[in-house]
C-alpha positions in Angstrom: 0.0 0.0 0.0 1.3 3.4 -1.0 1.6 6.2 1.6 -1.0 8.8 1.2 -0.4 12.6 1.0 -1.5 12.9 4.6 0.8 10.1 5.8 3.8 11.7 4.1 3.1 15.1 5.6 2.3 13.8 9.0 5.6 11.8 9.0 7.5 14.8 7.8 6.0 17.0 10.6 6.2 14.5 13.5 8.9 12.1 12.6 6.6 9.0 12.8 3.6 7.9 10.9 0.0 8.2 12.1 -0.2 4.6 13.3 3.1 4.8 15.2 2.0 8.1 16.7 -1.3 6.5 17.9 0.7 3.6 19.4 2.9 6.0 21.3 -0.1 8.0 22.6 -1.8 4.8 23.8 1.4 3.7 25.5 1.8 7.1 27.2 -1.8 7.1 28.4 -1.5 3.5 29.7 1.8 4.3 31.5 0.1 7.1 33.4 -2.9 5.0 34.4 -0.6 2.2 35.6 0.6 4.5 38.3 -2.8 4.0 39.9 -4.5 0.9 41.2 -6.7 -0.2 38.2 -6.1 -3.7 37.0 -3.8 -4.1 33.9 -6.7 -5.5 31.9 -8.9 -2.4 32.7 -6.0 -0.1 31.7 -5.7 -1.9 28.4 -9.4 -1.5 27.7 -9.5 2.1 28.7 -6.6 3.0 26.5 -7.8 1.3 23.3 -5.7 -1.8 23.3 -7.3 -4.9 21.8 -6.6 -6.9 24.9 -4.1 -7.2 27.8 -1.6 -9.1 25.6 -1.6 -6.2 23.1 -0.8 -3.8 25.9 2.0 -6.1 27.2 3.6 -6.3 23.7 3.6 -2.6 23.3 5.1 -2.1 26.8 7.9 -4.6 26.0 8.5 -2.9 22.6 8.2 0.8 23.7 9.0 0.6 27.4 11.4 -2.3 27.6 9.5 -4.1 30.4 6.1 -5.6 31.2 3.3 -3.4 32.5 3.7 -5.0 35.9 7.4 -4.1 36.0 6.5 -0.6 34.8 4.0 -0.2 37.6 6.4 -1.4 40.3 9.2 0.9 39.0 6.8 3.9 39.0 6.0 3.3 42.6 9.6 3.3 43.8 10.4 6.4 45.7 13.8 8.0 46.1 13.4 7.6 49.9 13.2 3.8 49.4 16.3 3.5 47.2 18.8 4.2 49.9 20.3 7.1 47.9 21.9 9.6 50.2 21.7 7.4 53.3 
């Protein structure tokens, strides 16, 4: 399939195509919601992922870890790390 005029101009302006931009936006939204207490499956549904496995794949690809690991890392506080002690 050939890129459309809109695809070409979108990519030139933002550095990624529309589908990749949507993927990044979903990931960013989900990463914020994972700082809360909602179940991972609920976060996946609220952010437009097809299912929890889809969310997990994108987290591994874009974040380098699983959603659960992301959640645990986001809850780590500087005070808990022993830095400066």
